[in-house]
VONUVEX-633319 format. One record per residue (C-alpha): residue in three letters; x, y, z. Coordinates in steps of 0.25 Angstrom, whole numbers, padded with zeros to 4 digits. Layout:
+------+-------+-------+-------+
: type :     x :     y :     z :
+------+-------+-------+-------+
:  ALA :     X :     Y :     Z :
...
+------+-------+-------+-------+
END
This chain:
+------+-------+-------+-------+
: type :     x :     y :     z :
+------+-------+-------+-------+
:  MET : -0117 :  0100 :  0001 :
:  ASN : -0122 :  0086 :  0002 :
:  ILE : -0112 :  0077 :  0010 :
:  ALA : -0113 :  0062 :  0009 :
:  ASN : -0102 :  0058 :  0019 :
:  VAL : -0092 :  0065 :  0028 :
:  LEU : -0078 :  0057 :  0030 :
:  THR : -0067 :  0061 :  0040 :
:  ALA : -0052 :  0060 :  0037 :
:  TYR : -0045 :  0052 :  0047 :
:  SER : -0030 :  0052 :  0052 :
:  THR : -0020 :  0042 :  0046 :
:  GLN : -0006 :  0041 :  0041 :
:  ASP :  0000 :  0038 :  0027 :
:  GLY :  0013 :  0038 :  0020 :
:  ASP :  0025 :  0039 :  0030 :
:  GLY :  0016 :  0043 :  0042 :
:  VAL :  0009 :  0054 :  0036 :
:  ASN : -0003 :  0059 :  0044 :
:  ILE : -0015 :  0061 :  0035 :
:  SER : -0031 :  0062 :  0036 :
:  ARG : -0038 :  0052 :  0027 :
:  ILE : -0051 :  0049 :  0021 :
:  PRO : -0050 :  0036 :  0014 :
:  GLY : -0060 :  0031 :  0004 :
:  PHE : -0054 :  0017 : -0001 :
:  ASP : -0068 :  0011 :  0001 :
:  GLY : -0074 :  0019 : -0010 :
:  LYS : -0086 :  0022 : -0001 :
:  TYR : -0085 :  0037 :  0001 :
:  LEU : -0073 :  0044 : -0007 :
:  ASP : -0073 :  0037 : -0021 :
:  PRO : -0066 :  0041 : -0030 :
:  PHE : -0057 :  0046 : -0019 :
:  LEU : -0049 :  0036 : -0011 :
:  MET : -0043 :  0044 :  0000 :
:  ILE : -0041 :  0058 :  0005 :
:  ASP : -0029 :  0060 :  0013 :
:  GLU : -0026 :  0074 :  0020 :
:  LEU : -0012 :  0077 :  0026 :
:  LYS : -0013 :  0090 :  0035 :
:  SER : -0002 :  0093 :  0045 :
:  ASP :  0008 :  0103 :  0050 :
:  ASP :  0016 :  0093 :  0057 :
:  GLU :  0026 :  0087 :  0047 :
:  SER :  0027 :  0074 :  0055 :
:  ASP :  0013 :  0071 :  0049 :
:  TYR :  0018 :  0071 :  0035 :
:  ILE :  0033 :  0071 :  0034 :
:  GLY :  0034 :  0056 :  0031 :
:  GLY :  0026 :  0059 :  0018 :
:  PHE :  0022 :  0048 :  0008 :
:  PRO :  0034 :  0040 :  0004 :
:  PRO :  0034 :  0032 : -0010 :
:  HIS :  0022 :  0024 : -0011 :
:  PRO :  0013 :  0018 : -0023 :
:  HIS : -0001 :  0021 : -0028 :
:  ARG : -0010 :  0014 : -0038 :
:  GLY : -0024 :  0016 : -0043 :
:  ILE : -0027 :  0030 : -0036 :
:  GLU : -0025 :  0045 : -0039 :
:  THR : -0018 :  0053 : -0028 :
:  PHE : -0022 :  0068 : -0026 :
:  THR : -0013 :  0076 : -0017 :
:  TYR : -0016 :  0090 : -0013 :
:  ILE : -0007 :  0099 : -0004 :
:  ILE : -0012 :  0110 :  0004 :
:  LYS :  0000 :  0113 :  0012 :
:  GLY :  0014 :  0108 :  0012 :
:  GLY :  0018 :  0098 :  0001 :
:  PHE :  0023 :  0084 : -0003 :
:  GLU :  0033 :  0080 : -0014 :
:  HIS :  0028 :  0069 : -0023 :
:  LYS :  0036 :  0059 : -0030 :
:  ASP :  0032 :  0047 : -0039 :
:  GLN :  0037 :  0037 : -0048 :
:  MET :  0032 :  0044 : -0061 :
:  GLY :  0043 :  0055 : -0058 :
:  ASN :  0034 :  0065 : -0051 :
:  LYS :  0041 :  0073 : -0040 :
:  LYS :  0033 :  0085 : -0035 :
:  ALA :  0031 :  0094 : -0023 :
:  ILE :  0016 :  0095 : -0020 :
:  LYS :  0014 :  0108 : -0012 :
:  ALA :  0003 :  0116 : -0006 :
:  GLY : -0008 :  0117 : -0017 :
:  ASP : -0003 :  0106 : -0026 :
:  VAL : -0011 :  0094 : -0030 :
:  GLN : -0005 :  0081 : -0035 :
:  TRP : -0012 :  0069 : -0042 :
:  MET : -0007 :  0055 : -0045 :
:  SER : -0016 :  0046 : -0053 :
:  THR : -0008 :  0034 : -0049 :
:  GLY : -0014 :  0023 : -0058 :
:  LYS : -0006 :  0011 : -0059 :
:  GLY :  0005 :  0016 : -0049 :
:  VAL :  0012 :  0027 : -0043 :
:  MET :  0024 :  0028 : -0033 :
:  HIS :  0025 :  0041 : -0026 :
:  SER :  0029 :  0049 : -0013 :
:  GLU :  0024 :  0061 : -0006 :
:  MET :  0033 :  0067 :  0004 :
:  PRO :  0032 :  0081 :  0011 :
:  LEU :  0040 :  0092 :  0005 :
:  SER :  0052 :  0096 :  0014 :
:  ASP :  0048 :  0111 :  0014 :
:  THR :  0034 :  0109 :  0020 :
:  GLN :  0034 :  0118 :  0032 :
:  ASP :  0019 :  0120 :  0035 :
:  GLY :  0013 :  0106 :  0036 :
:  LEU :  0006 :  0098 :  0025 :
:  HIS : -0008 :  0098 :  0021 :
:  GLY : -0013 :  0090 :  0009 :
:  PHE : -0021 :  0078 :  0003 :
:  GLN : -0019 :  0065 : -0004 :
:  ILE : -0032 :  0060 : -0011 :
:  TRP : -0033 :  0047 : -0018 :
:  ILE : -0043 :  0045 : -0029 :
:  ASN : -0046 :  0032 : -0035 :
:  MET : -0044 :  0029 : -0049 :
:  PRO : -0054 :  0021 : -0059 :
:  SER : -0050 :  0007 : -0059 :
:  ALA : -0047 :  0008 : -0074 :
:  GLU : -0037 :  0018 : -0072 :
:  LYS : -0029 :  0013 : -0060 :
:  MET : -0018 :  0007 : -0068 :
:  ARG : -0015 :  0018 : -0078 :
:  ASP : -0002 :  0026 : -0077 :
:  PRO : -0001 :  0036 : -0065 :
:  ARG : -0002 :  0051 : -0067 :
:  TYR :  0003 :  0062 : -0059 :
:  GLN : -0001 :  0077 : -0058 :
:  ASP :  0001 :  0089 : -0049 :
:  THR : -0002 :  0104 : -0048 :
:  THR :  0012 :  0109 : -0045 :
:  GLU :  0012 :  0116 : -0058 :
:  GLN : -0003 :  0118 : -0060 :
:  PRO : -0008 :  0123 : -0047 :
:  THR : -0022 :  0120 : -0042 :
:  PRO : -0032 :  0131 : -0047 :
:  ALA : -0039 :  0138 : -0035 :
:  VAL : -0048 :  0150 : -0034 :
:  THR : -0052 :  0159 : -0021 :
:  ASN : -0066 :  0165 : -0021 :
:  GLU : -0070 :  0178 : -0014 :
:  GLU : -0073 :  0171 : -0001 :
:  GLY : -0059 :  0165 :  0000 :
:  VAL : -0063 :  0151 : -0004 :
:  VAL : -0051 :  0144 : -0012 :
:  PHE : -0055 :  0133 : -0022 :
:  THR : -0043 :  0125 : -0027 :
:  ALA : -0046 :  0114 : -0038 :
:  LEU : -0036 :  0103 : -0035 :
:  ALA : -0041 :  0093 : -0046 :
:  GLY : -0052 :  0094 : -0057 :
:  ASN : -0061 :  0106 : -0061 :
:  TRP : -0069 :  0114 : -0051 :
:  GLN : -0079 :  0125 : -0051 :
:  PHE : -0078 :  0135 : -0040 :
:  GLU : -0088 :  0147 : -0041 :
:  ASN : -0084 :  0153 : -0054 :
:  HIS : -0071 :  0147 : -0055 :
:  THR : -0067 :  0134 : -0063 :
:  LEU : -0054 :  0127 : -0058 :
:  SER : -0047 :  0116 : -0065 :
:  ALA : -0036 :  0109 : -0058 :
:  SER : -0024 :  0103 : -0066 :
:  LEU : -0028 :  0090 : -0060 :
:  GLN : -0039 :  0085 : -0069 :
:  SER : -0039 :  0070 : -0071 :
:  LEU : -0041 :  0064 : -0057 :
:  ALA : -0048 :  0050 : -0056 :
:  ALA : -0063 :  0050 : -0054 :
:  GLU : -0064 :  0064 : -0059 :
:  ALA : -0059 :  0068 : -0045 :
:  VAL : -0058 :  0083 : -0042 :
:  LEU : -0053 :  0090 : -0030 :
:  ALA : -0053 :  0104 : -0024 :
:  ASP : -0048 :  0111 : -0012 :
:  VAL : -0057 :  0123 : -0006 :
:  THR : -0053 :  0133 :  0005 :
:  ILE : -0065 :  0139 :  0011 :
:  PRO : -0064 :  0151 :  0021 :
:  GLN : -0072 :  0150 :  0034 :
:  GLY : -0087 :  0152 :  0031 :
:  LYS : -0085 :  0152 :  0016 :
:  CYS : -0092 :  0142 :  0007 :
:  VAL : -0089 :  0135 : -0006 :
:  GLN : -0100 :  0129 : -0015 :
:  LEU : -0097 :  0120 : -0027 :
:  ALA : -0107 :  0114 : -0037 :
:  PRO : -0108 :  0099 : -0036 :
:  LEU : -0096 :  0092 : -0043 :
:  LYS : -0098 :  0082 : -0054 :
:  GLN : -0090 :  0071 : -0046 :
:  LYS : -0099 :  0062 : -0038 :
:  LYS : -0090 :  0061 : -0026 :
:  VAL : -0087 :  0075 : -0020 :
:  MET : -0080 :  0076 : -0006 :
:  VAL : -0076 :  0088 :  0002 :
:  TYR : -0064 :  0086 :  0012 :
:  VAL : -0061 :  0097 :  0023 :
:  HIS : -0046 :  0099 :  0025 :
:  THR : -0046 :  0112 :  0032 :
:  GLY : -0057 :  0119 :  0041 :
:  GLU : -0071 :  0115 :  0042 :
:  LEU : -0083 :  0115 :  0032 :
:  ILE : -0098 :  0117 :  0036 :
:  THR : -0108 :  0110 :  0026 :
:  THR : -0121 :  0116 :  0022 :
:  ASP : -0128 :  0107 :  0033 :
:  GLY : -0119 :  0112 :  0044 :
:  GLN : -0110 :  0100 :  0044 :
:  VAL : -0095 :  0103 :  0047 :
:  LEU : -0084 :  0097 :  0040 :
:  VAL : -0071 :  0098 :  0047 :
:  THR : -0057 :  0095 :  0042 :
:  GLY : -0055 :  0081 :  0038 :
:  LYS : -0070 :  0079 :  0033 :
:  LEU : -0073 :  0074 :  0020 :
:  ALA : -0087 :  0077 :  0015 :
:  ILE : -0092 :  0068 :  0004 :
:  LEU : -0103 :  0075 : -0004 :
:  LYS : -0116 :  0069 : -0010 :
:  PRO : -0115 :  0068 : -0026 :
:  GLY : -0119 :  0081 : -0032 :
:  SER : -0118 :  0089 : -0020 :
:  GLU : -0113 :  0103 : -0021 :
:  ILE : -0101 :  0107 : -0012 :
:  ASN : -0104 :  0117 : -0002 :
:  LEU : -0092 :  0120 :  0008 :
:  GLN : -0092 :  0131 :  0019 :
:  ALA : -0080 :  0133 :  0028 :
:  LYS : -0084 :  0133 :  0043 :
:  GLN : -0069 :  0135 :  0045 :
:  HIS : -0059 :  0139 :  0034 :
:  ALA : -0059 :  0126 :  0026 :
:  GLY : -0051 :  0118 :  0016 :
:  VAL : -0059 :  0108 :  0008 :
:  LEU : -0055 :  0097 : -0003 :
:  ILE : -0066 :  0094 : -0013 :
:  LEU : -0065 :  0080 : -0019 :
:  ALA : -0073 :  0075 : -0030 :
:  GLY : -0073 :  0063 : -0040 :
:  ASN : -0082 :  0052 : -0046 :
:  PRO : -0082 :  0039 : -0038 :
:  LEU : -0076 :  0027 : -0045 :
:  SER : -0085 :  0017 : -0038 :
:  GLN : -0074 :  0006 : -0040 :
:  PRO : -0068 : -0004 : -0031 :
:  ILE : -0056 :  0000 : -0022 :
:  ALA : -0045 : -0009 : -0019 :
:  HIS : -0035 : -0001 : -0010 :
:  MET : -0022 : -0004 : -0003 :
:  GLY : -0013 :  0007 :  0001 :
:  PRO : -0009 :  0015 : -0011 :
:  PHE : -0016 :  0007 : -0021 :
:  VAL : -0031 :  0008 : -0025 :
:  MET : -0036 : -0002 : -0035 :
:  THR : -0049 : -0008 : -0039 :
:  THR : -0047 : -0022 : -0036 :
:  GLN : -0038 : -0030 : -0026 :
:  GLU : -0031 : -0037 : -0037 :
:  GLU : -0027 : -0023 : -0043 :
:  LEU : -0022 : -0019 : -0029 :
:  LYS : -0014 : -0031 : -0027 :
:  GLN : -0007 : -0028 : -0041 :
:  ALA : -0004 : -0014 : -0036 :
:  VAL :  0003 : -0019 : -0024 :
:  SER :  0011 : -0029 : -0032 :
:  ASP :  0014 : -0019 : -0043 :
:  TYR :  0020 : -0010 : -0032 :
:  GLN :  0028 : -0020 : -0025 :
:  SER :  0034 : -0024 : -0038 :
:  GLY :  0038 : -0010 : -0041 :
:  LYS :  0029 : -0006 : -0052 :
:  PHE :  0025 :  0007 : -0046 :
:  GLY :  0039 :  0012 : -0048 :
:  SER :  0047 :  0020 : -0038 :
:  ILE :  0050 :  0035 : -0035 :
+------+-------+-------+-------+
END
């Protein structure tokens, strides 16, 4: 596995005082086409009980994956869903979405999940929004003889002799995502993916690379294009694999809006302030 860069998540807050770990990519330098990786992981409800009250988005896709606990999603399109452990939710916000994500009241054992932002091609940023989740079409998963669990969250994947096709198939920039659980000492090998940007994020335990480098929780390894994926768990590990094709376009970012030019960004703010995003 050929690693080009390793980034480290840092602690911050978002929403109503929610404590998260974040790897930002709004400069387009390392993560393109991804814009941000946020991980929420806590057994203390004070870290997340405030949730994410109603707020707008334009020009991005949000990808939410819950490992433990859950959120209730609401938006101005009329969607109201409980997103629980194992569920994935995707919004292609296009020209505008208003939504909220609040912790489920019956969450007892803490919360662990992700929200990942994917940039949209400039020509698609003003199309109508789209929504999809996996509450009625569970994410496909397979467990091999060594106890490795491979879950296809979005897109198509080949794991050993298994082809897994997630119900989410139309992410921007041909993005695909998977979650892999690896018992201590066991390995996972995948052939090079077709996407030019491939990254591995350690959310649980530790990995050890083929050259002896240790990747601990909160580390993101960005692979060189065309690299195979070779994961060995130093400790029982949970790993997200993210892949997509860089858009290589300018990024104009302000809070929940990501456009291509400053003029488009000013228009997004104006449209929101004038009520064009609707309400929940």
